C-alpha positions as CSV (number, residue, x, y, z in Angstrom):
1,M,-66.6,-17.6,-33.8
2,L,-66.9,-19.8,-30.8
3,Q,-63.2,-20.3,-30.6
4,Q,-62.7,-16.5,-30.6
5,T,-65.2,-15.9,-27.8
6,K,-64.4,-18.8,-25.5
7,R,-62.0,-18.7,-22.6
8,A,-58.9,-20.9,-22.7
9,S,-60.4,-23.2,-20.1
10,D,-63.7,-23.7,-22.1
11,V,-64.2,-26.7,-24.4
12,C,-66.5,-26.3,-27.4
13,G,-67.5,-28.5,-30.3
14,R,-70.2,-29.3,-32.8
15,I,-72.8,-31.8,-31.7
16,G,-74.8,-32.0,-34.9
17,G,-76.2,-29.8,-37.7
18,D,-76.1,-26.2,-36.6
19,E,-75.9,-27.1,-32.9
20,F,-72.8,-26.5,-30.8
21,C,-72.0,-27.1,-27.2
22,I,-69.6,-25.3,-24.9
23,F,-68.5,-26.6,-21.5
24,A,-67.5,-23.5,-19.5
25,M,-66.1,-24.2,-16.0
26,D,-66.0,-21.7,-13.2
27,S,-68.8,-19.5,-14.3
28,T,-72.1,-18.2,-12.8
29,P,-75.5,-17.8,-14.3
30,A,-75.0,-14.1,-14.7
31,K,-71.6,-14.5,-16.4
32,S,-73.1,-17.2,-18.7
33,Q,-75.9,-14.8,-19.6
34,E,-73.5,-12.0,-20.4
35,W,-71.3,-14.2,-22.5
36,A,-74.3,-15.7,-24.4
37,N,-75.7,-12.3,-25.1
38,R,-72.3,-11.2,-26.6
39,L,-72.1,-14.4,-28.6
40,H,-75.6,-13.9,-29.8
41,E,-74.9,-10.4,-31.0
42,S,-71.6,-11.4,-32.7
43,L,-73.3,-14.4,-34.5
44,T,-76.3,-12.4,-35.6
45,E,-74.1,-9.6,-37.0
46,A,-71.7,-12.0,-38.7
47,L,-74.5,-14.2,-40.3
48,D,-76.8,-11.4,-41.3
49,I,-74.9,-10.6,-44.5
50,H,-77.3,-11.7,-47.1
51,K,-80.6,-12.2,-45.2
52,P,-81.8,-12.0,-41.6
53,V,-80.8,-15.0,-39.6
54,G,-82.3,-16.1,-36.2
55,V,-79.8,-17.3,-33.7
56,S,-81.1,-19.1,-30.7
57,I,-78.9,-19.8,-27.7
58,G,-79.9,-22.0,-24.8
59,V,-77.6,-22.1,-21.7
60,A,-77.9,-24.9,-19.1
61,F,-76.0,-23.9,-16.0
62,F,-75.0,-26.6,-13.5
63,G,-73.8,-25.3,-10.1
64,H,-72.4,-28.8,-9.3
65,M,-70.9,-31.4,-11.5
66,N,-73.1,-34.1,-10.0
67,R,-74.7,-35.2,-13.3
68,K,-73.7,-37.6,-16.0
69,L,-72.6,-36.0,-19.3
70,E,-75.5,-37.5,-21.2
71,E,-78.0,-35.8,-18.8
72,M,-76.2,-32.4,-19.0
73,L,-76.3,-32.6,-22.8
74,R,-80.0,-33.5,-22.8
75,L,-80.9,-30.6,-20.4
76,A,-78.8,-28.2,-22.5
77,D,-80.5,-29.5,-25.7
78,D,-84.0,-29.1,-24.0
79,T,-83.1,-25.5,-23.1
80,M,-82.0,-24.7,-26.6
81,Y,-85.2,-26.1,-28.1
82,E,-87.2,-24.2,-25.5
83,V,-85.7,-20.9,-26.7
84,K,-86.1,-21.9,-30.3
85,H,-89.8,-22.6,-29.8
86,A,-90.2,-19.3,-27.9
87,G,-89.1,-17.4,-31.1
88,K,-85.8,-17.3,-32.8
89,G,-83.3,-14.6,-32.0
90,K,-83.3,-15.1,-28.2
91,V,-81.0,-16.2,-25.4
92,L,-82.3,-18.4,-22.4
93,V,-80.3,-19.4,-19.4
94,R,-81.6,-22.2,-17.1
95,S,-80.0,-23.3,-13.8
96,F,-80.1,-26.9,-12.8
């Protein structure tokens, strides 16, 4: 599903368990929010076949690439856990 919704310039991969990461270049917080909402809707619909599934999406937006990869992944992971703890089935975008 990620491969179907990402742009050709985006890089995505699984980082563990049911967690995935996408590096999307040349985006904005608003575009990231729109994309995450579409992805959330598609995943929820596709996974809700047998029983309701809660999909949580945390987006960490970096206006400048002045951080190390490890720090960006940690901030993205923190954002995802923040949205999970706020209640499943949500999307959260944080700008750093």
